[in-house]
Each structure stands twice: as C-alpha cells, then as structure tokens.
C-alpha positions as CSV (number, residue, x, y, z in Angstrom):
1,X,-27.4,3.3,-12.8
2,X,-25.3,1.0,-10.4
3,X,-28.4,-0.8,-9.3
4,X,-29.3,-1.5,-12.7
5,X,-26.2,-3.0,-13.5
6,X,-26.2,-5.1,-10.5
7,X,-29.3,-6.6,-11.6
8,X,-28.0,-7.1,-15.4
9,X,-24.8,-8.8,-13.8
10,X,-26.5,-11.3,-11.8
11,X,-29.6,-12.3,-14.2
12,X,-26.9,-12.1,-17.2
13,X,-24.2,-14.1,-15.8
14,X,-21.3,-12.0,-17.0
15,X,-17.7,-13.5,-16.3
16,X,-16.4,-10.0,-15.6
17,X,-17.4,-6.8,-14.1
18,X,-16.5,-3.3,-14.1
19,X,-17.2,-0.2,-11.6
20,X,-16.3,3.1,-11.8
21,X,-16.9,4.5,-8.6
22,X,-15.4,7.6,-8.9
23,X,-14.5,10.0,-6.0
24,X,-17.5,9.2,-3.7
25,X,-16.7,5.3,-4.0
26,X,-19.6,3.2,-2.3
27,X,-19.5,5.9,0.1
28,X,-21.6,7.8,-2.2
29,X,-24.2,5.2,-1.7
30,X,-26.6,5.0,1.7
31,X,-25.1,2.8,4.3
32,X,-27.4,-0.1,3.5
33,X,-26.4,0.0,-0.2
34,X,-22.8,0.3,0.8
35,X,-23.0,-3.2,2.4
36,X,-25.2,-4.4,-0.2
37,X,-22.5,-3.3,-2.8
38,X,-19.5,-4.7,-0.7
39,X,-21.4,-8.0,0.0
40,X,-22.2,-8.4,-3.8
41,X,-18.6,-7.8,-4.9
42,X,-17.2,-10.5,-2.2
43,X,-19.6,-12.8,-3.9
44,X,-18.9,-12.4,-7.3
45,X,-14.9,-12.6,-6.4
46,X,-15.9,-15.9,-4.6
47,X,-17.5,-17.4,-8.1
48,X,-14.3,-16.6,-10.0
49,X,-15.5,-13.5,-11.6
50,X,-12.9,-10.7,-12.8
51,X,-13.9,-7.2,-11.2
52,X,-12.4,-3.9,-12.5
53,X,-13.2,-1.4,-9.8
54,X,-12.0,2.1,-10.3
55,X,-12.2,4.3,-6.9
56,X,-10.6,6.9,-5.1
57,X,-11.3,5.5,-1.7
58,X,-8.2,3.9,-0.5
59,X,-10.2,1.8,1.9
60,X,-12.6,0.3,-0.5
61,X,-9.6,-0.7,-2.6
62,X,-7.9,-2.2,0.3
63,X,-10.9,-4.0,1.4
64,X,-12.1,-5.5,-2.0
65,X,-9.2,-5.7,-4.4
66,X,-6.7,-8.5,-5.0
67,X,-4.3,-6.3,-7.1
68,X,-4.2,-2.8,-7.3
69,X,-2.9,-0.8,-10.2
70,X,-2.2,2.9,-10.2
71,X,-2.8,5.0,-13.2
72,X,-1.4,8.6,-14.0
73,X,-2.2,10.3,-17.2
74,X,-3.6,7.4,-18.7
75,X,-0.7,5.3,-18.3
76,X,-0.3,2.5,-15.8
77,X,2.6,3.4,-13.5
78,X,2.6,0.5,-10.9
79,X,0.9,-2.7,-9.9
80,X,0.9,-4.0,-6.2
81,X,-0.5,-7.2,-4.7
82,X,-3.3,-5.9,-2.1
83,X,-1.9,-8.4,0.4
84,X,1.3,-6.9,0.2
85,X,-0.3,-3.5,1.3
86,X,-1.9,-4.9,4.1
87,X,1.1,-6.1,5.0
88,X,3.1,-3.2,4.6
89,X,4.8,-2.3,1.5
90,X,7.7,-1.3,3.4
91,X,8.5,-0.5,7.0
92,X,10.4,2.8,7.9
93,X,12.3,2.8,11.1
94,X,13.3,5.9,12.9
95,X,16.7,5.1,15.2
96,X,18.1,6.7,17.8
97,X,21.4,5.4,18.8
98,X,23.0,5.6,22.4
99,X,26.4,6.9,21.1
100,X,28.1,8.1,17.6
101,X,30.3,5.0,17.5
102,X,26.7,2.7,17.5
103,X,25.3,5.4,14.8
104,X,28.4,4.8,12.7
105,X,28.3,1.1,13.2
106,X,24.8,0.9,12.2
107,X,25.4,3.2,9.0
108,X,28.4,1.4,7.6
109,X,26.6,-2.1,8.2
110,X,25.7,-2.3,4.3
111,X,22.1,-1.0,4.8
112,X,21.4,2.1,3.4
113,X,19.4,4.9,5.7
114,X,17.6,7.6,3.6
115,X,18.4,10.0,6.2
116,X,20.8,10.4,9.0
117,X,22.1,13.1,11.4
118,X,25.3,12.0,13.1
119,X,25.2,14.8,15.5
120,X,21.8,13.7,17.0
121,X,22.7,9.9,16.6
122,X,19.9,9.3,14.6
123,X,18.6,7.9,10.8
124,X,15.6,7.0,9.2
125,X,15.7,3.8,7.0
126,X,13.2,1.7,5.0
127,X,13.2,-1.7,5.3
128,X,11.8,-4.2,2.7
129,X,10.7,-7.7,3.9
130,X,13.8,-9.1,2.3
131,X,16.1,-7.4,4.4
132,X,14.5,-7.8,7.8
133,X,17.2,-10.4,8.9
134,X,20.0,-7.9,7.7
135,X,18.3,-5.0,9.7
136,X,17.9,-6.9,12.8
137,X,21.7,-8.4,12.4
138,X,22.7,-4.9,12.5
139,X,20.9,-3.3,15.0
140,X,21.7,-6.0,17.4
141,X,25.1,-5.0,17.3
142,X,24.2,-1.5,18.3
143,X,22.9,-0.1,21.7
144,X,19.5,2.2,20.8
145,X,17.7,4.4,23.1
146,X,14.7,4.4,20.6
147,X,12.9,3.1,17.6
148,X,9.7,4.1,15.8
149,X,8.1,2.3,13.0
150,X,6.1,3.7,10.2
151,X,4.1,1.0,7.7
152,X,3.6,2.7,4.2
153,X,-0.3,2.7,3.5
154,X,-1.9,2.3,0.3
155,X,-2.5,6.0,0.1
156,X,1.0,7.1,0.9
157,X,2.3,4.7,-1.6
158,X,-0.1,6.3,-4.3
159,X,0.7,9.9,-3.2
160,X,4.5,9.0,-3.6
161,X,3.9,8.8,-7.4
162,X,2.1,11.8,-7.6
163,X,4.2,14.0,-5.5
164,X,7.4,12.7,-7.0
165,X,6.1,13.2,-10.4
166,X,7.1,9.7,-11.2
167,X,6.1,8.3,-14.6
168,X,7.9,5.2,-15.1
169,X,5.6,1.9,-15.1
170,X,5.9,-1.4,-13.8
171,X,5.3,-4.2,-10.7
172,X,6.8,-3.5,-7.6
C-alpha cells in the first residue's frame, strides 16, 4: 500500500502527503526501500510539499521532520522545532564543587538547580539556551571539581510527557 501511495503521489502531483508508519517506521521496509522512502520524503520536502509523518521511530522523526508534534490521548500536547531537538532541547549539568562555600555561592546565584546535595557539594541543573551566559557567569565564581553534561533527546522529551502524566498542550 505504501508503494502504491508513493506512485500516486508522484504521478498525481499532490501538494501534501501523509504517512502513518506505525511502530515499525520505515524500518519495517527492507533496507533498499528504507533508503528510497527517505530519499522520496527529502525530495518532496525540497519541492515544497507538506508531509505529515506519523512514526514512533525517533531517529526517523529527527532525520526527516522540520517540526515535531507530540499527541497523547488524541490531544496535541507539544510542538517543537526539529532543529531545537538536534541542538538539545535543554542541557542538564551535574556539577561537583570544591567546597560547601562554592556550592552555596552557585545555588544562591539566581539559577535554580533541580536537585542539590549540600553535604556532597553536588547539584543538577537544567540550563535552557537563554540562560547559558548566566550559568557560565555563576560557574566562573566557583571552584568546581567536576561537571557532566547531558542533552535531552527527542525520546526523553517525549517520555517526559508520558511518565509525568502531562496533559497540557502548546509550544515549547
């Protein structure tokens, strides 16, 4: 059916396309057809066609889509630009400080860590792009012994809505 739709779309000159790839995504196709499908979608996008792609395969969604919508229980709960996902929706840092004074200085810098342990001199903070300069300024005033960065993937972003039972909609 997918191949027949391809042919109809190419021959018929349709201005918008819709594909529901289900749980298998293009991975349900053999490797040659996967490549044909992906190339087809990219070429149709270049021609200015609007394509609605429904898939649970996050790597496909990230590779092919310009905008990503998350639907839960039949309701739109979030939309995000694919470029934002590729760049990292937010960056999470785990920071270890040299002293309790450094830990306190950072925690009281105006930024809000998500978790902190004064005794361990360690905190976890999520930093959106617009707070990067403030984050770096606050860090520059502290002595740190370690820092780990973790960017949020599309899959983690998606699961956030399902694990936390979030029902509100909108743009991020």
